[in-house]
C-alpha positions in Angstrom: -7.1 11.5 2.1 -5.0 10.0 -0.6 -1.3 9.6 -0.3 0.9 10.7 -3.1 2.2 8.0 -5.5 5.5 6.4 -4.8 8.2 8.1 -6.9 11.4 6.0 -6.8 13.5 8.7 -8.6 12.6 11.3 -6.0 13.4 8.9 -3.1 16.7 8.0 -4.8 17.7 11.6 -5.2 16.8 12.5 -1.6 18.8 9.6 -0.2 21.9 10.3 -2.4 21.9 14.0 -1.5 21.5 13.2 2.2 24.4 10.8 2.3 26.7 13.1 0.3 25.7 16.4 1.9 25.0 15.4 5.5 27.1 12.3 6.0 30.1 13.1 3.7 30.0 9.8 1.9 31.4 9.3 -1.6 29.1 9.3 -4.6 29.6 5.6 -5.1 28.7 4.7 -1.6 25.7 7.0 -1.5 24.4 5.5 -4.8 24.8 2.0 -3.4 22.8 2.9 -0.3 20.1 4.7 -2.3 19.7 1.6 -4.6 19.2 -0.6 -1.5 16.7 1.8 0.0 14.6 2.1 -3.2 14.5 -1.6 -3.7 13.4 -2.2 -0.1 10.6 0.4 -0.5 9.5 -1.1 -3.8 9.1 -4.6 -2.3 7.4 -3.1 0.8 4.8 -1.5 -1.4 3.9 -4.6 -3.4 0.9 -6.6 -2.4 2.0 -9.9 -0.9 -1.1 -11.7 -2.2 0.3 -14.4 -4.6 -2.5 -13.8 -7.1 -2.1 -10.0 -7.1 1.5 -8.6 -6.8 0.3 -5.1 -7.8 1.6 -1.9 -6.1 -0.1 -0.3 -3.1 -1.0 2.6 -5.4 -3.3 0.2 -7.4 -5.4 -0.6 -4.3 -8.2 1.4 -2.7 -7.2 1.6 1.0 -10.6 2.3 2.5 -12.2 -0.6 0.6 -9.0 -2.7 0.3 -9.8 -3.7 -3.3 -7.4 -3.8 -6.2 -8.0 -1.3 -9.0 -6.7 -3.6 -11.8 -9.7 -4.9 -13.7 -8.7 -8.5 -14.2 -7.3 -9.0 -10.7 -9.1 -11.1 -8.1 -7.4 -9.5 -5.1 -10.0 -8.3 -2.5 -7.5 -6.8 0.0 -4.0 -5.5 0.2 -1.7 -7.9 2.0 1.3 -6.4 3.7 
């Protein structure tokens, strides 16, 4: 089963609304937290293979191969 693609805007909006609505933080503080969360998730979803550096969405998980044509990456490295 394929996971949905990573949407940084949706994640950002969910985090901002959570911290404003549930925690009562100011907009500025909620925005700062959301930016940190989105950056952390982006770096977590990038292949750590030095030759690759493509997103996890560009890899086939079951065969662990990169979907980018000119890439030599043979498996996603976390």
